[in-house]
C-alpha positions as CSV (number, residue, x, y, z in Angstrom):
1,X,89.9,126.6,26.9
2,X,92.2,130.0,25.5
3,X,89.4,132.2,25.2
4,X,87.9,131.4,28.6
5,X,91.4,131.7,30.3
6,X,91.4,135.2,28.8
7,X,88.1,135.9,30.1
8,X,89.3,135.1,33.3
9,X,92.6,137.4,33.1
10,X,90.8,140.2,32.1
11,X,88.4,139.8,34.9
12,X,90.8,139.9,37.3
13,X,92.6,142.9,36.5
14,X,89.2,144.6,36.0
15,X,87.8,144.2,39.4
16,X,91.7,143.9,41.2
17,X,91.2,147.4,42.6
18,X,87.8,146.7,44.2
19,X,89.3,144.1,46.6
20,X,93.2,145.0,46.4
21,X,92.6,148.2,49.0
22,X,90.2,146.5,51.6
23,X,91.5,145.6,55.1
24,X,93.7,142.6,55.4
25,X,95.6,143.4,51.9
26,X,98.9,142.4,53.5
27,X,97.6,138.5,53.6
28,X,96.6,138.3,49.9
29,X,99.7,139.5,48.6
30,X,101.1,135.9,48.5
31,X,104.0,135.3,50.7
32,X,107.1,133.0,49.5
33,X,109.1,133.0,46.6
34,X,108.0,130.1,45.3
35,X,104.6,130.7,45.7
36,X,105.1,134.3,44.3
37,X,107.1,133.0,41.3
38,X,104.2,130.8,40.5
39,X,101.4,132.6,40.5
40,X,100.2,132.2,44.5
41,X,97.9,129.2,43.3
42,X,99.0,127.3,46.0
43,X,95.5,125.8,46.9
44,X,96.7,122.3,46.3
45,X,100.6,122.3,46.4
46,X,102.7,122.1,49.4
47,X,104.4,125.2,50.3
48,X,108.0,124.2,52.2
49,X,108.3,127.8,53.5
50,X,105.3,127.9,54.6
51,X,103.1,125.1,54.7
52,X,99.9,126.1,56.6
53,X,99.5,129.5,54.8
54,X,97.4,128.5,51.6
55,X,95.8,125.7,52.6
56,X,95.9,124.3,56.6
57,X,95.1,120.8,56.0
58,X,98.9,120.0,54.0
59,X,100.0,120.1,57.8
60,X,98.3,116.6,58.4
61,X,100.1,115.4,55.3
62,X,103.7,116.2,56.7
63,X,106.2,113.7,57.8
64,X,109.3,115.9,58.8
65,X,109.2,119.3,60.9
66,X,109.3,122.3,59.0
67,X,110.5,125.8,59.7
68,X,110.6,128.5,57.2
69,X,110.8,132.1,56.5
70,X,110.5,134.9,53.8
71,X,111.0,138.9,53.1
72,X,109.9,140.5,50.3
73,X,111.0,144.1,49.1
74,X,108.2,146.3,48.0
75,X,108.3,149.3,45.9
76,X,106.9,152.7,48.1
77,X,109.3,151.4,51.1
78,X,107.0,148.4,51.8
79,X,108.1,145.2,53.3
80,X,106.1,141.9,53.9
81,X,107.7,138.9,56.1
82,X,106.5,135.9,57.3
83,X,108.4,133.1,59.7
84,X,106.4,129.7,60.4
85,X,107.2,126.6,61.3
86,X,105.2,123.2,61.1
87,X,105.4,119.8,62.1
88,X,103.2,116.6,61.9
89,X,101.4,115.3,64.9
90,X,101.3,111.5,64.9
91,X,100.1,109.4,64.0
92,X,97.5,111.6,61.7
93,X,97.2,114.8,63.1
94,X,99.6,118.4,62.2
95,X,100.5,121.5,63.9
96,X,101.6,124.9,62.6
97,X,102.6,128.2,64.1
98,X,103.7,131.0,62.2
99,X,104.0,135.1,62.1
100,X,103.2,137.3,59.6
101,X,104.5,141.2,59.2
102,X,104.0,143.8,56.7
103,X,104.7,147.4,57.4
104,X,105.2,150.8,55.4
105,X,108.4,152.8,56.6
106,X,109.7,156.2,56.4
107,X,106.5,158.0,56.5
108,X,107.3,161.8,56.8
109,X,105.0,163.3,60.1
110,X,104.6,166.7,59.6
111,X,103.1,169.5,62.0
112,X,99.7,171.4,61.5
113,X,102.2,174.3,59.9
114,X,103.4,172.1,57.6
115,X,107.0,171.9,58.9
116,X,108.4,167.9,59.0
117,X,108.3,166.3,62.4
118,X,109.8,162.9,63.0
119,X,109.8,159.5,60.9
120,X,106.6,157.3,61.3
121,X,105.7,153.6,60.0
122,X,102.6,151.5,59.9
123,X,102.6,147.8,60.4
124,X,100.3,144.7,60.6
125,X,100.7,141.3,62.0
126,X,98.9,138.3,62.3
127,X,100.3,135.5,64.4
128,X,98.4,132.0,63.0
129,X,98.1,128.7,64.8
130,X,97.4,125.6,62.9
131,X,95.9,122.4,63.1
132,X,95.0,119.9,60.6
133,X,93.7,115.9,61.2
134,X,93.8,113.2,58.3
135,X,90.5,111.9,58.2
136,X,91.1,109.0,55.6
137,X,94.9,108.0,54.2
138,X,93.7,110.5,50.8
139,X,91.9,113.5,52.8
140,X,93.0,115.9,54.9
141,X,90.7,118.6,56.9
142,X,92.9,122.2,58.6
143,X,92.0,125.4,60.1
144,X,94.0,128.4,60.8
145,X,92.9,130.7,64.1
146,X,94.7,134.3,63.3
147,X,95.3,137.1,65.9
148,X,95.5,140.1,64.1
149,X,96.5,143.8,64.6
150,X,97.1,147.1,62.7
151,X,99.1,149.8,63.9
152,X,98.2,152.9,62.7
153,X,100.4,156.6,63.4
154,X,98.5,159.6,63.7
155,X,101.1,162.0,64.9
156,X,104.7,161.6,66.5
157,X,103.4,160.6,70.0
158,X,99.8,158.6,69.0
159,X,98.3,155.7,66.9
160,X,95.4,154.2,66.3
161,X,95.7,150.5,66.8
162,X,93.1,147.7,65.3
163,X,93.0,144.4,66.8
164,X,90.5,141.6,65.6
165,X,90.5,137.6,64.9
166,X,89.7,135.3,61.8
167,X,89.7,132.0,60.4
168,X,90.7,129.6,58.0
169,X,89.4,126.5,56.8
170,X,90.9,124.0,53.9
171,X,90.9,120.7,53.0
172,X,93.3,118.7,50.7
173,X,92.0,115.6,48.7
174,X,95.2,113.3,46.7
175,X,93.7,111.8,43.8
176,X,96.5,110.0,43.0
177,X,100.3,109.9,43.6
178,X,101.1,113.1,41.0
179,X,97.3,114.8,42.0
180,X,96.1,117.0,44.4
181,X,93.0,118.6,44.8
182,X,92.6,121.6,47.2
183,X,89.7,123.8,48.8
184,X,90.1,126.7,50.7
185,X,88.1,129.5,52.6
186,X,90.6,132.5,53.7
187,X,89.4,135.2,56.6
188,X,86.2,133.8,57.8
189,X,85.4,136.6,60.1
190,X,88.4,138.4,60.0
191,X,88.3,142.0,61.0
192,X,90.0,144.8,62.5
193,X,88.1,146.6,65.6
194,X,88.9,150.1,66.1
195,X,88.1,152.5,69.3
196,X,89.2,156.5,68.0
197,X,88.0,157.6,71.0
198,X,91.4,157.8,72.8
199,X,92.5,160.0,69.9
200,X,89.3,162.1,68.5
201,X,86.6,163.8,71.2
202,X,83.8,162.2,68.9
203,X,85.6,159.0,68.7
204,X,83.4,155.4,67.8
205,X,83.6,152.0,67.5
206,X,84.0,150.4,64.2
207,X,84.8,147.6,62.6
208,X,86.4,146.6,59.5
209,X,85.6,143.1,57.5
210,X,87.9,141.6,55.5
211,X,86.8,139.9,52.5
212,X,86.0,136.1,52.6
213,X,87.8,134.3,49.6
214,X,86.4,130.8,48.5
215,X,89.4,129.4,46.1
216,X,89.5,125.9,44.6
217,X,92.5,124.6,43.2
218,X,94.5,121.3,41.7
219,X,98.4,120.4,41.6
220,X,99.6,117.6,39.0
221,X,103.0,116.4,38.0
222,X,103.3,115.9,34.2
223,X,106.8,114.1,33.7
224,X,108.9,116.4,36.1
225,X,106.8,119.8,35.1
226,X,104.8,120.7,38.2
227,X,101.3,122.7,37.1
228,X,99.5,124.6,39.9
229,X,96.6,126.6,39.9
230,X,93.5,127.6,41.8
231,X,90.5,130.0,41.0
232,X,89.2,132.2,43.7
233,X,85.7,134.1,44.6
234,X,86.0,137.1,46.4
235,X,83.3,137.7,48.5
236,X,82.5,141.1,50.7
237,X,80.6,138.5,53.0
238,X,77.3,138.6,51.3
239,X,77.8,139.9,47.9
240,X,80.5,138.8,45.2
241,X,83.3,141.0,44.5
242,X,85.5,139.6,42.0
243,X,87.3,136.7,40.4
244,X,90.7,135.6,41.3
245,X,92.6,133.1,38.4
246,X,95.8,132.0,39.4
247,X,98.3,129.3,37.2
248,X,101.5,128.7,37.9
249,X,104.4,126.1,36.8
250,X,108.2,125.0,38.0
251,X,111.0,122.4,36.7
252,X,113.3,120.9,38.1
253,X,116.5,120.2,36.4
254,X,119.2,118.0,38.6
255,X,116.9,117.8,41.5
256,X,118.1,120.4,42.9
257,X,117.8,123.6,40.1
258,X,114.0,125.1,39.7
259,X,112.8,127.3,37.2
260,X,109.3,129.1,37.6
261,X,106.8,131.6,36.5
262,X,103.2,132.3,37.0
263,X,100.9,135.1,37.4
264,X,98.2,135.4,40.2
265,X,96.6,138.4,42.5
266,X,97.2,140.6,39.8
267,X,101.1,139.9,38.8
268,X,103.0,138.5,36.4
269,X,106.5,136.5,38.3
270,X,109.5,134.3,37.6
271,X,112.0,132.6,39.8
272,X,114.3,130.4,40.7
273,X,115.1,128.0,43.6
274,X,118.2,125.7,44.6
275,X,117.8,122.7,47.0
276,X,120.9,121.4,48.7
277,X,121.8,119.5,52.1
278,X,123.2,121.5,54.9
279,X,122.9,118.5,57.7
280,X,120.9,116.0,55.5
281,X,120.3,115.6,51.8
282,X,117.9,117.8,50.5
283,X,116.6,119.4,53.7
284,X,117.6,123.0,52.4
285,X,115.5,125.0,50.1
286,X,116.1,128.7,49.2
287,X,114.0,130.6,46.4
288,X,114.0,134.1,44.9
289,X,110.8,135.6,43.1
290,X,110.5,138.6,40.9
291,X,107.1,139.8,40.6
292,X,105.3,143.1,38.9
293,X,101.6,143.8,39.0
294,X,99.2,145.8,36.8
295,X,100.3,149.1,38.4
296,X,104.5,148.7,37.4
297,X,105.3,147.9,40.8
298,X,107.4,145.4,41.4
299,X,108.7,143.2,44.5
300,X,111.5,141.0,45.2
301,X,111.2,138.0,47.3
302,X,113.2,135.6,49.1
303,X,112.7,132.5,51.1
304,X,114.7,129.6,52.6
305,X,113.3,126.8,54.3
306,X,114.3,123.7,56.6
307,X,113.2,120.1,57.2
308,X,114.5,118.3,60.0
């Protein structure tokens, strides 16, 4: 078993650059502090800060309304933020809506002479609408519909805009009181469509396809120690690109404090969590994560989740 884990770890590093630079990378970085601290392998785990992101089928099992927000301060002036709302839709369905934003600030513009012009920024956005249905008391199916947009500055006054749509589908199977099994297909037909005719005299229409990821994961609770993990097969639609293993653990202390660690998405991470009552007992969660990838780029992520 140790040899298999080591092999998957090495493969994930070797092929990391092959898929990380493809379109839609901001949706593959991880989203919330709790999930990032545990390696991101949440295909079978509920993320209170963003219930639908890792597997939309989870919303069919919600019993409360969940409101969450997250912000990541990344190196090289990058940022990643998300806001999510998800709720049960009695008797057996769930619904969610979310906004994800990523971008780079403080890009120094320059004239053709080399002189400095104004500061510019680039950004990517995704609006996600989620619906899930519980088929049996222990199994549910769900889907995310995503509206995508990428703004890319060319000059002070000109920019290219790519837009498109995409889908995720997921399955959650509760195999016991403490065990869950999940399946997720991320970014089915997700893409940016660009038209450079408004900027360049010889512009053209073209499409950037997101890689599609097939994930299988599990979650178990071993005497208070939560262990989550999944493995993803990354494809360029018709060809295999890479394998992506993710694994993480969480230990709760006094039902209020949480300690976490994990590896996934090419990063090693750890984090802390605190659960408290704002209006009712245990209705609020605040989490922090520190992560560092193979290229020594670091990130600090903080998330807040409120249930009512």
